[in-house]
C-alpha positions in Angstrom: -7.3 42.4 28.4 -5.2 41.5 31.4 -4.1 38.0 32.2 -2.6 37.0 35.6 -0.7 33.7 35.9 -0.9 31.5 38.9 1.6 32.2 41.6 4.9 30.4 41.2 6.8 28.6 44.0 9.1 31.7 44.0 6.0 33.8 44.9 5.9 35.7 41.6 3.1 36.3 39.2 3.2 37.2 35.5 0.8 39.8 34.3 0.2 40.1 30.5 -1.1 43.3 29.1 -2.9 42.8 25.8 -4.8 45.1 23.5 -6.4 44.4 20.1 -4.3 46.0 17.3 -7.4 47.7 16.0 -7.5 49.8 19.2 -4.0 51.1 18.7 -2.8 53.8 16.4 1.0 53.0 16.4 3.6 52.2 19.0 2.3 51.7 22.5 4.0 50.8 25.8 2.7 49.9 29.3 4.2 52.2 31.9 3.7 51.8 35.7 5.0 51.2 39.1 6.8 48.0 38.0 9.1 50.0 35.7 9.4 53.3 37.4 6.9 54.9 35.0 9.6 54.9 32.3 8.1 55.0 28.8 9.4 52.5 26.2 10.7 49.8 28.7 7.7 47.5 28.0 6.5 48.1 24.5 3.5 46.1 23.3 4.6 43.8 20.5 2.4 42.6 17.6 1.1 39.0 17.9 -0.2 36.7 15.3 -3.7 36.6 17.0 -4.5 40.2 16.2 -3.3 41.6 19.5 -0.3 43.5 20.9 1.0 42.5 24.3 3.8 42.4 26.8 4.3 40.7 30.1 5.9 41.6 33.5 6.7 39.4 36.5 6.0 40.9 39.9 5.8 39.6 43.5 2.6 37.9 44.5 0.4 40.3 46.5 1.7 43.4 44.7 -0.6 46.2 43.7 0.4 47.5 40.3 -0.6 50.9 39.0 -0.2 51.4 35.3 -1.3 53.2 32.1 -0.7 52.7 28.4 1.2 55.4 26.5 0.5 55.6 22.8 1.9 57.7 20.1 1.8 61.5 20.4 1.7 61.2 24.2 -1.8 59.7 24.4 -2.2 58.1 27.9 -5.1 55.6 28.4 -6.3 53.1 31.0 -7.3 49.4 30.7 -11.0 48.7 31.1 -10.2 45.2 32.3 -8.1 46.5 35.3 -9.2 45.6 38.8 -10.0 49.3 39.3 -9.4 52.6 37.6 -8.4 55.6 39.7 -7.4 59.2 39.0 -3.8 57.9 38.9 -4.5 55.2 36.3 -5.4 51.5 36.1 -4.8 49.1 39.1 -4.2 45.4 39.1 -3.6 43.2 42.1 -1.1 40.4 41.5 
């Protein structure tokens, strides 16, 4: 599940990436244009509501491309993204 915050006066938007813990088989991070496609910079952290999530703050109007990276090099997309392309999931901030 993706959640976008309302734009702030400083023209930023927070995007929260969230997945149910039952869908994950170990450590998972979100990797994309917002972090130079660097694995491990934005790990999903376990929450008390049965999900794992992380958030990033980006400029309003940005187009973010991303994928999730699970254990053993498993890459996967987010079905809730604005679109899914050959390069991965896309969300418009």
